[in-house]
N, C-alpha and C positions, 0 to 999 in steps of 0.2 A: 471092268472093261479095262485089259492094260495099255497102261499109256503107247503111243509110236513114237519113238526117237525122232526128235527135231532134226532135218536135212539141213545142213548148209550147202545152199547152191555153186558157193565160191568161198570154200573155206581160207584161201590165201589174200582172197579180198583186203581182208581190213591189214595183214600182212603189207600187201602192196599199196595201201593209204597212208600209212604211218610211216612206210619207208620213202613216197613220195612226200609227203610235208616233211620229213626230217630234211630231206633234200634243198626244200623249199628254204626253210629256215637256215640252211647253213649259206647255200647262195646269200639269202638276203644279210645275213649276217655280215658274207665275204662283200659286198657293195657297202654296208656301213663301216667297215674297218675302212674298206680303199677309200671310200669319201672321204674320212676323216682325217686318212695320211695326207690327202691330196688339199683338204682344207687348212694342215697343220702346213705343209710344203708352201701355198699359195701366201698365209698371212703370218704362219709362225715366226719365222725370223725377226721380220720389223716391229713383231707387236713384241718380240720378246725385248727387244733391247729401246723398247720406251721407259722400263726400270729396273734395266738388269745391265749391269757395269761388265761385258764379254772381257775375260781371262784375258782370253786372244783372238786374232780375226783368220780368216782364210788365207789373206797375203802375210801375215806372220807364220802360217803353217808352212806356204809354199816358199817362204825365204830359208825357212829351217831346214826343208827338204835340198835347196839350191847348195844350201853349204853342205850338208852332207855329201852331195853329188860331186860338190867339186872338192873334195880332203880338206876342209877348213873342218871339219867336225862338228860337233854341237856345239854351236856357238850360242851364248848366253842373249838372250834378248831383254833389253834395257827397257822397262816400262814400270813406271808407275802410276795408277788411276787418281787424279782429284778433279774435284767436282768445278763445274764452271765459273763462282766465283770466289776460287783458290786458283784460279789463271789469269794473268795481265790485260786487261779491257786491251791494250795495245797489241796483245799476238793477237787476241780476236779478231781486232779490226785490223791488222796486218796481212793476216790469211784472207780475210774477205775481201781486203784491197787489191791483193796481187792475185788471187785467183777464181773469185766468182763476184763482183761488184753489184750484182742485183739479185744477190742472195736473198734479202729481206723480201724481194718483191715476188719474185717468181713461184713455182708449186713446183719445183724439183726438175725443170728444165727450162736453160735458157733459150730460148727460140731465135733471139737477135744475134747473141753470139755464133748460135750453129748457122746462121743464115750467114753470115759474114767468115767463117771456117770455112764453108761450102765455097764462097767466092773465092778464097784465097789460097784453097786448094786447086782448083781451077788455073788458078793463075802461074799454079807449082809451086805455092808457097804451104803447103800444109801444116795445120797446127790443131791443136785439142778444142774441145769446147765441155768439156765437163763441168758442171757445178760442182760444187763442195755435197750436194744432196749427193750425186751421182759419183763423186769418187769413195764417199764416206760406206754408201752401197758395195761397189766395186770391191772396196778393203775388207768391208766386215763380211761378207757371204761370196763372192763369187772368185772366179779366176782366171787369170790373164788369158788375154787373146781376144779377136775379134769374129768370134761365128755369131751366125743370129741366132743361135738358141744363148748367148751367152750375151747378145745387146736383148734380146729380149726380157730374159727375167734383170737384167738391170732397168730396163724402165718398168719394170712389173714393180719391184722391190724398191725402187727408186719413191714413185708413185705413193706406195703404202707406207714407206718411210715418212714424209712429209704429212700423210695423214694422222699416222697413231703417233708423231713423237712431236713436231712442231719444229719451227727455227732453232730453238736455243737448245733444244735436246739435241738436234743434228751436230750444230758446232761445238756442242760439250766433246760427243763423240768424235767426230774429226780432232779434236784437236789431243785428244787424249789416245787415238789409235795413226795418225799420220806420221810417216818416217822423216825425223827430221837429221839422220845422219843413217852409218852402214848398221844395222842392229837397233838403233836408240827410237824409241816408238812414244811420242806424245809429248805434251809441253814440259812436265815436270821433268822426265829421263832427260830431255833435251838440253832442261835450263841448268839440272844439275851439274850435266856433261861438263858443258862447254864452259859454265861459268859460277858452277859451285853454288847455286841460289836458286831458290822457289822459283817455280813459275811465275806464280804472283808478285816477284819484284823484278821480273823481266821491265827493261825501260823500252822506248819507244824506239832509239836506235838497236837493240838487242831482236827485240822485234819483228823489224821490219828485216833483218839480215837472217833470222829463219824462216821466215816466209820468202826471203829472193832463194832461198834451196830446192825449195817444193817446185817443180814435182820429179827434182830430180837431186836426192840427198846422196846418190852415191857416185856422183860427178859434181859435184857442186860443195865447198868445203865452207863451215861457219867462221871458223878459227885462224884459216889462211886463205878467205876468200880471193878467188882471181878477180881479175877487174869487170869480167862480164857480171860477176858476182855484188861486188859492188856498185854495178852500174843499174842492177836489178833493183839493188837494196833504195838508191836514192829516187827509183822510180816509184816505187814502193810506200815513200815517204813522201813523197807530192801525192801520191793517190790519196792515202790517208788522210792528207791536208783538206783535200779537194772534197773528200765525202764527211767532212766535216766535224773531226777527230771522233774521240770515243763515243761521243752523244750519237752517232751514225748507229749503235748497237741498242739505242733505248727502245727503238721499234721490232726488234725482234719476239713473237712469242712462241 
């Protein structure tokens, strides 16, 4: 007896199932790609600088485009990266004394200084209260401005910079990327520009003078310091003494 042909009641069913499975796999792949991108965006920048010395920062890029827009052209940015042990301990102490005296103790945010800054702002004398960790974060990763988005990213990246890098690495990053003169970044480039010596050879007075121009190196000069810069230098020197000298740095981890 001849066999009757087998009839598939839904000849397109398998094709539909395969197409549906393909769409699900593509959606799943896109979700994983999106999740990977978000994780890289959230944790990648502070994790990367744990062991990678960035050749430039977002702040340097912004300065570069500012120079172009102002007609100055592509001004060379002076920077020479050196490890922390190749930078004078006096300079490390000076920037802590001048910018963030609770740096060894806080976890990225100095809430004591923030409360004082808020009180002074209410009295009509606003001032900044950013820690060295926050300044490092802003210089490395972010843009200028006061939007809530930027502030949120600053807080997030500062927290993880502390977690991934620790104090010594944050201080090393800061001392290599801070602007000490117009278009001069880092302790090594600043020392060579102003005194034709390495950052390792900076003395106490020179270190305090470099710290005195922060955070406004475009309006404060190192080689021809105005009276207010000299006054701030003397204040930094007093703070360095009160902190106990370079022994204060031994607590950094």
